[in-house]
LOTI-109800 format. One record per residue: residue number from 1; x negated, y negated, z of N, C-alpha, C in turn; residue in three letters. Coordinates in pm, 1 decimal, padded with zeros to 6 digits. Example, Ala and Ser with C-alpha at 12.3 -4.5 7.8 and 13.67 -1.06 7.14 Angstrom:
% residues 2
R  1  -01319.0  00569.0  00780.0  -01230.0  00450.0  00780.0  -01320.0  00330.0  00780.0  Ala
R  2  -01285.0  00225.0  00708.0  -01367.0  00106.0  00714.0  -01290.0  -00003.0  00787.0  Ser
***
This chain:
% residues 89
R  1  00450.8  -00893.3  00996.1  00438.7  -00850.7  00882.9  00287.6  -00798.0  00854.4  Met
R  2  00273.9  -00721.3  00790.2  00146.2  -00664.7  00725.7  00080.5  -00727.6  00623.6  Tyr
R  3  -00012.2  -00795.8  00596.5  -00038.7  -00841.4  00465.5  -00178.7  -00779.1  00396.6  Thr
R  4  -00185.8  -00844.1  00278.5  -00293.1  -00706.1  00207.6  -00424.0  -00772.5  00264.4  Tyr
R  5  -00515.6  -00683.8  00281.6  -00682.6  -00693.3  00330.7  -00753.1  -00645.8  00218.5  Phe
R  6  -00735.1  -00519.6  00168.3  -00832.3  -00461.2  00066.5  -00775.2  -00367.9  -00028.4  Thr
R  7  -00842.8  -00288.3  -00114.2  -00844.2  -00194.4  -00226.2  -00968.2  -00108.2  -00188.4  Cys
R  8  -00905.9  00031.4  -00222.3  -01040.9  00123.4  -00229.1  -01172.9  00074.0  -00299.9  Cys
R  9  -01109.0  00012.8  -00423.8  -01241.3  -00050.7  -00505.6  -01311.2  -00127.7  -00452.8  Val
R  10  -01289.5  -00243.2  -00349.0  -01349.9  -00321.1  -00271.6  -01381.5  -00281.1  -00126.4  Asn
R  11  -01351.4  -00153.4  -00109.7  -01374.4  -00158.5  00038.2  -01494.5  -00029.7  00050.2  Ala
R  12  -01537.7  -00031.9  00201.0  -01633.6  00082.6  00184.2  -01572.1  00224.5  00185.9  Asp
R  13  -01653.0  00277.7  00110.4  -01573.2  00415.3  00061.0  -01531.0  00500.4  00188.1  Gly
R  14  -01629.2  00513.7  00305.3  -01599.7  00588.8  00420.8  -01492.8  00564.4  00493.7  Asp
R  15  -01459.9  00423.0  00487.5  -01337.7  00364.3  00582.8  -01245.3  00408.4  00512.4  Ser
R  16  -01252.7  00396.9  00378.2  -01087.6  00458.7  00302.7  -01088.1  00582.6  00332.9  Ile
R  17  -01192.7  00665.9  00298.8  -01159.6  00806.0  00338.2  -01092.1  00840.5  00475.9  Gln
R  18  -01192.7  00795.2  00584.3  -01099.9  00789.3  00710.2  -00958.0  00798.6  00716.2  Asp
R  19  -00925.9  00636.9  00657.4  -00793.3  00590.0  00638.5  -00709.4  00701.4  00622.7  Met
R  20  -00745.9  00785.2  00482.6  -00679.7  00912.6  00416.1  -00635.5  01011.5  00484.6  Ile
R  21  -00751.0  01032.6  00581.6  -00784.4  01156.7  00654.4  -00663.2  01185.3  00769.6  Asp
R  22  -00651.6  01056.6  00799.7  -00556.3  01044.1  00914.2  -00407.4  00988.0  00877.1  Val
R  23  -00376.0  00958.5  00771.0  -00267.3  00918.2  00719.6  -00144.1  01016.8  00710.4  Ala
R  24  -00027.2  00955.8  00745.6  00135.8  01030.7  00701.1  00171.7  00930.0  00597.2  Ser
R  25  00226.5  01073.6  00517.4  00334.8  01002.9  00428.9  00451.5  00942.9  00476.1  Asp
R  26  00496.2  00814.7  00411.0  00620.2  00744.9  00442.7  00712.7  00722.0  00334.9  Ile
R  27  00852.4  00680.5  00378.9  00928.6  00651.2  00236.4  00935.9  00507.3  00216.0  Glu
R  28  00937.5  00464.5  00080.0  00927.1  00343.4  00067.5  00995.5  00218.9  00137.2  Ala
R  29  01111.8  00265.6  00176.6  01199.4  00195.1  00280.4  01105.7  00167.7  00387.0  Ser
R  30  01058.7  00262.5  00458.8  00987.2  00234.4  00566.2  00876.0  00127.9  00551.2  Thr
R  31  00803.8  00154.1  00451.5  00676.7  00061.4  00368.9  00725.7  -00102.5  00353.5  Phe
R  32  00844.4  -00086.8  00320.2  00859.1  -00226.2  00296.9  00955.1  -00323.2  00391.9  Phe
R  33  00975.3  -00224.1  00507.6  01015.8  -00294.0  00618.7  00895.0  -00373.5  00714.9  Arg
R  34  00811.2  -00346.1  00662.4  00639.3  -00374.3  00720.7  00579.0  -00465.8  00630.8  His
R  35  00588.4  -00443.6  00487.6  00505.3  -00535.5  00384.7  00584.9  -00597.0  00288.3  Val
R  36  00584.6  -00681.2  00236.4  00655.3  -00782.6  00161.1  00644.9  -00710.8  00032.5  Ser
R  37  00775.5  -00707.5  -00039.7  00778.0  -00633.6  -00153.9  00722.3  -00738.4  -00266.8  Arg
R  38  00727.3  -00866.9  -00240.4  00669.4  -00972.8  -00334.7  00520.2  -00978.0  -00322.1  Met
R  39  00453.8  -00975.4  -00197.1  00292.6  -00942.6  -00169.0  00245.6  -00822.6  -00261.4  Asp
R  40  00324.7  -00681.5  -00261.2  00290.9  -00641.7  -00313.7  00310.7  -00612.9  -00482.4  Val
R  41  00401.9  -00685.7  -00547.2  00443.8  -00725.6  -00698.3  00338.2  -00801.3  -00739.4  Tyr
R  42  00247.3  -00918.8  -00651.0  00193.6  -01031.3  -00660.5  00044.5  -00940.7  -00683.2  Asp
R  43  00009.0  -00853.1  -00605.8  -00119.0  -00778.6  -00604.0  -00132.8  -00696.5  -00748.7  Ile
R  44  -00007.5  -00659.4  -00766.1  -00023.7  -00537.7  -00891.8  00018.0  -00603.4  -01020.9  Leu
R  45  -00020.1  -00737.2  -01033.1  -00035.7  -00846.5  -01129.6  00137.0  -00876.4  -01181.3  Gly
R  46  00196.3  -00963.4  -01069.8  00281.6  -01024.6  -01083.7  00422.9  -00969.1  -01113.2  Gly
R  47  00367.6  -00842.5  -01072.6  00549.0  -00758.4  -01087.4  00604.7  -00742.1  -01202.0  Gly
R  48  00516.1  -00776.6  -01297.6  00578.5  -00758.2  -01426.6  00606.6  -00624.9  -01488.4  Gly
R  49  00544.5  -00528.4  -01404.4  00566.4  -00375.7  -01462.4  00709.4  -00313.5  -01382.8  Val
R  50  00778.6  -00384.1  -01321.6  00870.3  -00375.8  -01225.4  00976.7  -00458.8  -01254.3  Tyr
R  51  01133.8  -00416.4  -01243.7  01250.9  -00520.6  -01253.2  01353.8  -00457.3  -01180.4  Ser
R  52  01494.3  -00525.4  -01181.0  01602.2  -00476.6  -01126.7  01634.1  -00348.4  -01197.3  Arg
R  53  01610.9  -00302.9  -01310.9  01651.6  -00212.7  -01391.4  01516.3  -00129.1  -01364.5  Lys
R  54  01410.0  -00132.1  -01318.8  01321.7  -00056.9  -01288.3  01229.9  -00064.9  -01144.6  Phe
R  55  01299.3  -00090.6  -01033.0  01207.8  -00120.4  -00937.4  01095.6  -00036.4  -00889.7  Pro
R  56  01018.9  -00072.9  -00814.1  00896.1  00003.1  -00781.8  00940.2  00131.3  -00682.2  Ile
R  57  01067.2  00123.4  -00631.7  01090.8  00260.6  -00542.4  01167.9  00375.7  -00630.7  Ile
R  58  01148.0  00315.4  -00763.5  01203.2  00410.4  -00863.4  01082.9  00476.9  -00923.3  Lys
R  59  00965.1  00458.2  -00898.1  00840.0  00477.7  -00951.3  00809.4  00594.9  -00867.8  Asp
R  60  00819.7  00715.6  -00950.4  00754.3  00840.3  -00865.2  00613.5  00854.8  -00868.3  Trp
R  61  00520.7  00775.8  -00916.5  00392.6  00766.8  -00927.8  00338.3  00687.9  -00775.3  His
R  62  00438.6  00613.9  -00734.5  00393.9  00518.3  -00642.9  00419.4  00637.2  -00507.1  Val
R  63  00291.5  00597.8  -00440.7  00308.7  00649.9  -00285.0  00290.6  00574.7  -00165.8  Arg
R  64  00339.7  00614.0  -00054.6  00342.4  00482.8  00051.7  00273.6  00579.3  00197.7  Tyr
R  65  00174.2  00495.9  00278.5  00147.9  00577.5  00361.5  00096.9  00514.3  00508.9  His
R  66  00150.1  00544.5  00606.4  00104.3  00475.5  00739.9  -00024.5  00541.4  00785.0  Lys
R  67  -00124.4  00451.7  00857.9  -00272.5  00520.4  00891.5  -00358.8  00407.6  00978.9  Ser
R  68  -00435.8  00411.2  00982.8  -00581.6  00327.6  01065.9  -00689.9  00297.4  00966.9  Lys
R  69  -00691.1  00180.2  00934.4  -00798.3  00103.3  00887.3  -00931.2  00064.3  00962.8  Tyr
R  70  -00999.9  00129.4  00998.0  -01102.5  00086.8  01088.2  -01052.3  00042.2  01206.3  Gln
R  71  -00977.5  00131.9  01281.8  -00937.9  00134.4  01379.1  -00803.5  00047.4  01404.4  Gly
R  72  -00777.0  -00035.8  01316.2  -00655.0  -00108.6  01314.9  -00514.4  -00020.2  01239.2  Lys
R  73  -00406.6  -00035.0  01280.6  -00277.1  00003.3  01210.1  -00275.7  -00023.7  01073.7  Pro
R  74  -00245.2  00032.8  00974.8  -00212.6  00026.4  00867.5  -00136.3  00067.0  00784.0  Cys
R  75  -00053.9  00011.8  00695.2  00011.7  00079.5  00583.9  -00049.3  00071.7  00457.1  Tyr
R  76  -00056.8  00181.6  00357.5  -00125.9  00131.7  00220.2  -00022.5  00234.0  00148.9  Tyr
R  77  -00052.7  00149.8  00007.0  00016.8  00213.2  -00099.9  -00043.8  00241.7  -00218.4  Val
R  78  -00067.0  00352.9  -00249.6  -00155.3  00428.8  -00357.3  -00043.5  00390.9  -00489.6  Val
R  79  -00139.9  00326.0  -00584.1  -00067.2  00290.6  -00686.0  -00199.8  00302.2  -00822.5  Trp
R  80  -00142.4  00375.1  -00917.8  -00281.0  00403.9  -01011.3  -00395.3  00413.2  -00979.0  Ser
R  81  -00395.4  00549.8  -00862.3  -00478.2  00619.7  -00771.5  -00581.9  00510.0  -00724.8  Cys
R  82  -00512.6  00370.2  -00668.9  -00593.1  00299.3  -00589.2  -00510.9  00262.4  -00484.5  Ile
R  83  -00569.0  00277.4  -00362.3  -00506.0  00265.0  -00221.8  -00523.0  00118.7  -00224.0  Glu
R  84  -00449.6  00036.2  -00178.3  -00400.7  -00095.3  -00143.6  -00353.9  -00118.1  00012.6  Phe
R  85  -00442.8  -00155.9  00075.9  -00452.6  -00162.4  00254.0  -00350.1  -00300.9  00280.7  Val
R  86  -00284.3  -00253.0  00375.7  -00217.7  -00395.3  00418.9  -00248.8  -00351.5  00627.4  Phe
R  87  -00298.7  -00457.6  00653.6  -00297.4  -00470.6  00807.1  -00212.0  -00604.4  00873.1  Ile
R  88  -00215.4  -00569.9  00998.3  -00105.8  -00672.4  01063.2  -00174.5  -00788.8  01084.8  Lys
R  89  -00091.4  -00913.0  01040.2  -00154.1  -01060.8  01071.9  -00241.7  -01081.0  00947.2  Gly
***
């Protein structure tokens, strides 16, 4: 599984831009095969925004990507215009 590493607010801007430049859009189902949904909910404030009636995958504002962060494979989710980066291990 990929675990949370950083977000664009806390990271080096050049590293984030490099990651975005080589990113591929992916489906939510692909993203969540590699990243724990509970980890994402915890990072977004305990998951209070989402529920069974409104799961994160139904939120059309959220985008999912596969890329490289500082040369390491990563997945990242864009939520509220913030990139949340997950790397292996």
